[in-house]
N, C-alpha and C positions, 0 to 999 in steps of 0.2 A: 084790288086785284090788278096785276100788270095787264097792260093793253095787249090784245092779240090781233092778228091780221088774218082775214079769211082769204085763202089762196086756192085758185084753180090752176092746175097744170094743163097745158094744151100742147099736143104733140102729133105730128104726122107719123105714119108707119107704112112702109112699103117693102114687103119681103124681108122683114126683120125677125124671122122666126128664131134666129140664133141669138138675138139680143132682147127681144121685147119683154119676156118674162122677168129677166134680171132687172131691166130698167124700171118696170112698173113696181116691182117689190122694193127697189131702192127708193123710189119716190114715196111709196106708201110708208116705209119705215121712217123716213125723214120727217114727213109731214105729220104722221101720227105721234111721233115722239118729241116734236119741237115745242118748247114752252111758249114761243112767240106766235105759233100758228093756232088759230081757232078752228073754224069750219074749213074743210078742204075737200077737193074732188080732183080726179084725174080724168081728163077727156082725151082720148086717142082716136084719131081718124085712120081707119084701115083703108089705104088708098088702092083698093082692088088687088090686094096681095094674092099670089098664086102658090105660096110656099107654106101655108099653114098658120100664118100670122093671125088671121081672123079666128081660127079655132082656139089658138092659145089665149087670145084676148077673151073669148067667151068663157073659157075655163077659169081664167083669172078672176072673173067677176064673183065667183063663189067665195074666194078668199079676200077679195077687195071689193066690197059692195059699193065703195065710193067711185069705182071705175065706170065711166060712161064711154061706150064704144059707138062711134059713127062709122058707118060702112059704105064705101063706094062699090058699085057693081063692077066697075072697070077702073083701070089706072088713069087718074086725071092729073097727076103731078103734085109735087110737094106744096106748091102754092095754093092749089085748090084744097088740099087736105088740111093745111094749117088754118086756112080761112074757115073751113067747116068746123074744125075743133074749137077755134076761138068763138064762133057764133054759138056753140053749144054750151059754153061756160056760163056760170051764174054768179060767181062770187066777186068780191070787191077788187081783188088783185089777180092778175093772170101772169103766170110764168111760162115762157115759151122754151121748149126743150126739143131735142132730137131723140129718136127712139133707139139710136145706135150706141148709147152709153158714153159718148164723147164729152158731154157736159155734166159733171157731177152736180146733183141738186144741192149737195152740201155747200156749194158756193153761195147759196142764198144767205148763209150766215153773214156775208159781207153786205148784203142788200137790206135785210130786214131792219137793222138799226137806222139806216138812212130813211126808210119808209116811216118808221116810228117817229123820227125827228122832223118829218114833214119836209124833206129836202127836195121833193119833186114828185112828178106823177109818171115819169118814164125813166127807167134805169136799164142800162145795157152792159153786158159783160164783155170786157176787152181781154181777149186771150193773150196772156203774157208770152206763152210759147206754144205755137200751134203744133199739134201732133200729127197733122196731115203730111202726106208725101210732098216732096219739093215742088212738083208741078202745081199741085193744089195750093200750096202756100204762095207761090209766085202769082198765080191767077187771082187769089183773094187780095193780095197786096196791091196788084195792079188795078183791079176794079175798085178797090177801096180808095186808092189815090185819085183815080179819075172821078169817082163819085164826090169826093171832097172838093175837088176843083170845080165841078159843075154846080155844086150846091153851096159853095162858099163856106164850107164847114171844115173842121179839123178833127174829126173823130179818129180815134186810134184804131178802131175795129168796126168799120162801117157795115160789115157783112155778118156780124155775130148774131146767131139765132137766140142765144141765151139772153132773154130780156124779162124784166118785171115791169108791167104797165098797169095803171089803174084800169080796172075792168070796163067801166062805162066808156072811157076814152078809146080803148083798143077795139071794143066791139062796134064802135061808131065809124071806124076807119074802113073805107072801101078798098079792097085789095084786088089787083088784077093779075098778078103773076101766076103763071101756070106751073112753073118748074121750080128749080132750086134757088130762085132769086127772091123768095118771099122775105127773107131776113133783110136784104138790101132795101126792098120796097117799104117794109115797115119802118126802118130807120128814116127813110126819106119822107114818108107820109106824116109821121108824127112831127117831124121838124117843120113840114109845110103848115101844120096847124098852129105853129107858134110855140111849141113846147121844146124845152131844152133837154136833150138826153144827158143824164148823169152817167158817165162811164166809170165802171168799177173793175179793177183787174181780177181776172179769174184764171183758174187752171183749165187746161184742155188735155184730154187724153185720147189714146188711140181707140179705134172702134173695138167693141167687145168681141165681135166675130162677124162672119159673113163678108159681104162686099157691097160697095156702093151700088145703088140701083140706077145709076146713069153713067153715060160714057163721058170721059173727060173732054174730048174734042167737041162733041155736040154741046156739052154743058158750057164750055168756054165761049163758044160762039153765041149761045143763047144769052149768057151773062153780058157779053159785050153789047149785044143788041139792046138788052133791057136797060143797062146802065145808060146807054145813049138815049133811049126813050125817056127815062126818068129825068135826065138832064135837060132834054128838049122841053119836056113838060114844065120843069121848073122855070126855064127861060120864058115860056109863054105866060106863066103865072106872073112873073115879074113885070112883063110888058103889059099885063092886063088883058091879053088875048083870051086867056082862060079866067074864069071867075075863081077868086081865091076861096078855098074851103073855109067854112066857119068853124072855129074851135068848138069842140064838143063840151069843154069845160075849162074853167080857168085854173091854172096850176101855179 
């Protein structure tokens, strides 16, 4: 029999009533029908939504029994939500996604053969052409360039949330970000543990509907502060001021 891979989807959701049902069904159909996927589950953290996202997720559990819903009583930010979703996963590999439909799960077709070949334990999707508006593209490019300089890396897409990581490794990573910087932090933290990210080109598409749950100006300031913090932390690690983290596993 061909080898299969057990996959957990982990995603945050905040006021995504316009998109969440379509996203969950897309994920279900892909995972259920893919010959390389064995056991699978979908874990979504409802980050204190006020627009009916929680009710939609509860209804979806009837049609998608593999759906696990983690619920926050109040909005705590995307970083806290993705950390909670990751912690609730159980399977060997975890794919990180957004709930707004911008990252097609079918892009996993590019990742699964690399996993089967044993090419690494951490894979990240590099967006070939970002479908965000120009200010968001500029902001992501700038923060990614600064992050690369501060960490001595050359990642094409430092901020991409579309990642496939070995579950035990990802679940062992302590995450601190409270807002939209969780993807940047995950990139930095896995690299700190001595693992090399394998970047794979992926498609990126526009939001399915609704609007972003955070303001650009506040988000840009928070990202600048957080990128600076991660860079300073990396510098302290190199100087031995902070104790270097122990790798969770050898890759």
